[in-house]
C-alpha positions as CSV (number, residue, x, y, z in Angstrom):
1,M,11.8,61.1,0.8
2,A,14.7,57.9,0.5
3,T,17.3,57.8,3.0
4,P,21.4,56.9,2.0
5,F,20.4,52.9,2.8
6,T,17.2,52.5,1.3
7,S,15.7,53.0,-1.8
8,D,12.2,53.6,-2.9
9,S,12.3,50.5,-5.2
10,E,13.8,47.9,-2.6
11,P,11.1,46.4,-0.6
12,G,11.5,46.8,3.3
13,V,12.2,44.2,6.2
14,A,8.4,43.8,6.8
15,E,7.6,42.9,3.0
16,L,10.4,40.6,3.0
17,L,9.4,38.5,6.3
18,N,5.8,38.3,5.1
19,G,7.0,36.8,1.4
20,I,9.2,34.0,3.4
21,V,6.1,33.4,5.5
22,Q,4.0,33.1,2.8
23,D,6.4,31.0,0.9
24,A,6.5,28.7,4.1
25,R,3.4,28.4,4.0
26,Q,2.8,27.7,0.7
27,L,5.3,24.9,0.4
28,L,3.6,23.4,3.8
29,V,0.2,22.9,2.1
30,Q,2.1,21.6,-1.1
31,Q,3.9,18.9,1.2
32,L,0.8,18.4,3.2
33,T,-1.1,18.0,-0.2
34,L,1.9,15.7,-1.2
35,F,1.2,13.7,1.7
36,Q,-2.1,13.4,1.2
37,V,-1.9,11.8,-2.5
38,E,0.9,9.6,-1.0
39,I,-1.4,7.8,1.5
40,K,-4.5,7.6,-1.1
41,H,-2.2,6.2,-3.6
42,D,-0.7,3.4,-1.4
43,F,-4.4,2.9,0.3
44,H,-5.4,2.0,-3.6
45,R,-2.2,-0.2,-3.9
46,T,-3.4,-1.9,-0.1
47,L,-6.9,-2.7,-2.0
48,K,-5.1,-4.4,-4.9
49,A,-3.0,-6.4,-2.8
50,L,-5.9,-7.7,-1.0
51,M,-7.8,-8.6,-3.8
52,P,-5.9,-11.5,-4.9
53,M,-6.0,-12.7,-1.0
54,I,-9.6,-12.5,-0.4
55,F,-10.8,-14.0,-3.5
56,G,-8.2,-17.1,-2.9
57,V,-10.2,-17.3,0.9
58,I,-13.5,-17.0,-1.0
59,V,-12.7,-20.0,-3.4
60,L,-11.1,-21.8,-0.6
61,L,-14.5,-21.3,2.1
62,V,-16.6,-21.7,-1.2
63,T,-15.6,-24.3,-4.0
64,V,-13.1,-26.8,-1.2
65,P,-15.6,-28.5,0.3
66,L,-17.9,-29.4,-2.7
67,L,-15.2,-29.9,-5.1
68,G,-13.2,-31.8,-2.8
69,L,-15.9,-34.4,-2.6
70,A,-16.3,-34.5,-6.1
71,A,-12.7,-35.1,-6.4
72,A,-12.6,-37.9,-3.7
73,Y,-15.1,-39.4,-5.0
74,F,-13.9,-39.7,-8.7
75,L,-10.6,-41.0,-7.5
76,C,-12.6,-43.7,-5.8
77,W,-14.5,-44.6,-8.9
78,M,-11.5,-44.7,-11.0
79,W,-9.6,-47.1,-8.8
80,P,-12.5,-49.1,-6.7
81,D,-9.4,-50.2,-4.4
82,L,-8.4,-47.0,-3.0
83,P,-9.6,-46.1,0.2
84,M,-11.4,-43.0,0.7
85,W,-9.7,-41.3,3.5
86,V,-6.6,-41.7,0.9
87,A,-8.7,-39.9,-2.0
88,L,-9.9,-37.0,0.7
89,G,-6.3,-36.6,2.0
90,G,-4.9,-35.9,-1.6
91,V,-7.8,-34.1,-2.9
92,A,-7.0,-31.6,0.0
93,A,-3.3,-31.8,-0.1
94,G,-4.1,-30.0,-3.6
95,A,-6.3,-27.2,-2.5
96,V,-4.1,-26.5,0.2
97,L,-1.4,-25.9,-1.9
98,C,-3.9,-23.8,-4.6
99,G,-5.3,-21.9,-1.7
100,A,-1.7,-21.3,0.0
101,G,-0.1,-20.1,-3.5
102,L,-3.2,-17.5,-3.8
103,I,-2.2,-16.3,0.0
104,L,1.2,-16.3,-0.9
105,W,0.8,-14.3,-4.0
106,G,-1.0,-11.3,-2.0
107,K,2.0,-11.2,0.2
108,S,4.6,-11.0,-2.1
109,Q,2.3,-8.0,-3.5
110,F,2.4,-6.2,0.0
111,D,6.2,-6.8,0.4
112,A,6.7,-5.4,-3.0
113,F,6.0,-1.8,-1.1
114,N,6.3,0.3,1.7
115,P,2.9,1.6,2.9
116,L,4.1,4.9,4.6
117,P,4.4,8.0,2.3
118,D,8.3,8.6,2.6
119,Q,8.4,11.3,0.1
120,S,6.6,13.5,1.8
121,L,8.0,12.6,5.2
122,E,11.4,13.3,3.7
123,G,10.5,16.8,2.5
124,L,9.3,17.5,5.6
125,K,12.4,16.7,7.7
126,E,14.5,18.8,5.3
127,N,12.3,21.6,6.0
128,I,12.3,21.1,9.4
129,Q,15.9,21.1,9.6
130,W,16.3,24.1,7.3
131,K,14.1,26.1,9.1
132,T,16.1,25.0,12.5
133,K,19.3,26.1,10.8
134,T,17.8,29.7,10.3
């Protein structure tokens, strides 16, 4: 028998509280999933930004000594009066510029994004503020 204040079709307080708790739990799980996806996405972007820097270092370490010597000898062959130290210095300067360009290119890709999962953190902050107000 229904009391004057409740009816059989309306949910009770316990059911309403249970629904609120389940909704809050589901929202927390969704935000943690978003946080995880953002971390994975940012990790892949970090790897993508590191690739030019890694290749730049490999290029500098492997090829510069051989190509530098070859280019310096070529310059001395083209201009016999050119001292070897001038030819080596000019080639080294060109190699440094190429390597620095590759490293700066990779750094600019790092600067283009924020590695923190901002969307997830903002959502969690909003939920915490909402829960503390109620």
